[in-house]
N, C-alpha and C positions, 0 to 999 in steps of 0.2 A: 248220505253223509258227505259234506263238502270237505275237500282236501285243504289243509292249511299249510302254507310254506313257512319256513323260518323267516323272521323279519330282520331287516337291517336295524341295528341299534342306534344308528345316526339319524335315519329319516323315517323308519317304520315301513318302508316298502318291502315287498317280498324279495328274498334273495334268490338269485338264479343259480341252479346247480349245474355242474359240468363234471362228467366222469372222464378221467384221463389215466394214462399209464405212464409212470416215471420211466424215462428212456434208459437211465443207468441201472436201476434196480429191478424194473419190471413190476414194481408194486402199483396196485390200483389205488388211485386217490380220487376223492370227491372234493371239488373246489366250489365254494359258494361265494358269490360276489353280488354287489348292488348295482343295478342298472337304473336307479331312480333318476328323476328329472333334475335333481339338484346337483351341486358340485361336491357333495360329500363323497367319501370313498370308504368302502369297507369290503374286505375279502379275507377268507380263511380257507384252509384246506384240512381235510381229514385224511391222514395216511392210514389206510385200512389194514396194512400188513398182509393183504390178500394178493396172490399172484395167479397167473394163468394155470400154473401147476396145481394150486389149491382148487381151482374151479374144475380142472380135469379130474381131480380126485373125488368130486361129489358124485357118488354112485348110488347111495342108499337114501331113499326119500325119508325125510324126517330126521336124519342123522345130522348133528351139528358139529362144527369145528370151532375151536376157540382161537381168536386172534387178538392181539393187543393193538389198539389204534392210538395214534397220536394226533393232536389237533394243533395246528400252527397258524397264528395270525399272520397274514401276509401284508395287509394294508388297513390303516384306519386313520381317516382325516375328516374332522367335522366340517360342516358347511361353513364357508367363510362369510361372515356377516360384515357389512360395512360399518365402520366405527361411526357412532353418533357424534354430530358436531355439538359443542356446548352452546 
């Protein structure tokens, strides 16, 4: 089965993910951004609510923990098209 990545709503190219940790809160976040060939821009982040302490507490295989996530749009700009001359 082939993996399918989320697509950029502006150009349709696959979005690139990056996993980061917020320096202030320690919260793990996943940032998706477009690296397509055009000049459009699109990026958003998922604030997972997950911290290193939560990961350390994972001791029992199959046990789940519930976290609330937030999704924040960071940037969205469509491809600038030149205006047509009359």
